[in-house]
C-alpha positions as CSV (number, residue, x, y, z in Angstrom):
1,X,128.7,98.6,104.3
2,X,130.4,95.3,103.4
3,X,129.2,91.8,104.2
4,X,132.1,91.4,106.6
5,X,131.0,94.5,108.6
6,X,127.4,93.2,109.3
7,X,127.0,91.7,112.7
8,X,125.8,88.1,113.1
9,X,122.6,89.4,114.7
10,X,121.8,91.2,111.3
11,X,121.5,87.8,109.8
12,X,118.4,86.6,111.8
13,X,120.1,85.1,114.8
14,X,117.5,86.7,117.1
15,X,114.6,84.7,118.6
16,X,111.1,84.9,117.0
17,X,109.7,87.5,119.4
18,X,112.7,89.7,119.0
19,X,112.8,89.4,115.2
20,X,109.0,90.1,115.1
21,X,109.4,93.3,117.1
22,X,112.3,94.5,115.0
23,X,110.4,93.8,111.8
24,X,107.3,95.8,113.2
25,X,109.5,98.7,114.4
26,X,111.3,98.9,111.0
27,X,108.0,98.7,109.0
28,X,106.5,101.5,111.3
29,X,109.5,103.7,110.9
30,X,109.5,103.4,107.1
31,X,105.8,104.0,107.0
32,X,106.1,107.0,109.1
33,X,108.9,108.5,107.1
34,X,106.7,108.0,103.9
35,X,103.9,109.7,105.5
36,X,106.0,112.7,106.8
37,X,105.3,112.5,110.5
38,X,104.8,109.9,113.3
39,X,104.7,109.5,117.0
40,X,105.5,106.1,118.4
41,X,106.7,104.9,121.8
42,X,108.6,101.8,122.7
43,X,108.8,100.7,126.4
44,X,110.1,97.5,128.0
45,X,109.1,96.1,131.5
46,X,110.5,93.3,133.4
47,X,107.8,90.8,134.4
48,X,107.4,87.6,136.5
49,X,110.4,85.3,136.1
50,X,112.5,88.0,134.4
51,X,110.5,88.0,131.2
52,X,110.6,91.2,129.2
53,X,107.4,92.8,128.1
54,X,108.1,94.9,125.0
55,X,105.4,97.4,124.1
56,X,105.3,99.3,120.8
57,X,102.6,102.0,120.8
58,X,101.8,103.2,117.3
59,X,98.0,103.9,117.3
60,X,97.6,100.7,119.0
61,X,99.8,98.6,121.3
62,X,101.8,95.8,120.0
63,X,103.1,93.5,122.8
64,X,106.0,91.1,122.6
65,X,107.0,88.8,125.6
66,X,110.7,87.9,125.5
67,X,111.9,85.1,127.8
68,X,115.2,85.5,129.6
69,X,117.1,83.1,127.4
70,X,115.9,85.0,124.2
71,X,117.3,88.4,125.4
72,X,119.9,89.5,123.0
73,X,123.4,89.9,124.4
């Protein structure tokens, strides 16, 4: 893939909670592939004020609160 084909979002335009969640998901995926098997789940709920609560369950739960203006388009 050439640099011109990479979306602007790939260059870190996401907010901190979204970027942190993506980094965690990427590291879990790579770790699971190295290990040979894995079982993860990712859910998202709408909370008070339209906040998004992203939950990544991978042995333990990792929670990320994403405010409405931070939701990627």
